[in-house]
N, C-alpha and C positions, 0 to 999 in steps of 0.2 A: 133812378127807376123817375122818369120825368111825374110828377103834379103840377097840378095846376098849382098855381099863385098864391092859390084864397088854399092850402091842404088843410087841416088844422087836423091832428089824431090826437088821443087825448093817453090811446097806451103807446109805453115803448116799440120803436121804431126796432127787426131785426137785424142783429147788430150786419148780416151781411146784405144789404140794402143803404147803395146811397141816394140823400134823395135830392131831387134837386123839379129847383120850383118854377116854373114854367105853365105860357100859355103858349097851347102848340096851332096854327094852325091845322084846321080839318087835312087841309092838302097833306098833312105832316105823318097822319093817321091813321091806319087799316084794324079792322076788326076782323074777326076771325074769331068763332067759337067760346063765341061770349068774353073772347080778350083783346084790349089795343093794347097796342102800339107802335112805335113811331115807325116810319119805309124804312127800308133799308136804304137808302142815301142821307139821306137825315141822321139814322145812328154813326155811319157811319162819319157823319158831319162835325158829330156830337160829340163823339171816338176822336179827332182829329182838337178838337176844341179843352175835348181838357186838357187831353195830352200825357196821359195817363198809362196810353198803349203801345207798345213801341211800334217804331216807322214800319220796320218787316209786315210785323199783324197787320198792320192800316193798306199798306196797298196790297198785303195778299187779298182781305174783303176785297176790297176792293177789282181788284182786278177778275176775281171769286162773283160776285155779283155781277156786273158787265156781264161778264160768259154765260151765268146762267140767266140773263133776261131782267134784273130787278129791275139794274139802274143802267140808263141809256145815256147817250151822249146830247141825245135832244134835250133829256130834263136837269143834263149838269147844266148849260147853260138858262137850263132854265131857270133857276135857281140861284137864289142874290145869298154869293156863299166869299167867305176874305181871302186874302189873296192867298195868305200860305195854306191855307187849303186848298183850295184850288191848282197849286203847286205840286201841290204831293197828291191830288188827282191826278193832276195829266200827267207823273213822270208814272203813276202804275201806270195807266192806259199808254204810252207810249209803248213801256215795257212791254206793255202785253201781246202787241201790233205784230 
């Protein structure tokens, strides 16, 4: 779970959560039913950077998000993405074509 950089909590954080501290731009966050969460491309990029999810699952998530219209090629072109993450995304989309 990503929380603002200045987030402080007095109670114990549940073990099921791993907190990541970052101030995200509003363009990476959406709200539905009162909850804020990161947009699909931001989530995929975070998972790639963390390196804790198998690449096969990442590639599957990319293809599914693209097929469902949750991410677009234009969005990918307009987003600052690290070299390794860009390579992973482009490879997944090439295989999907």
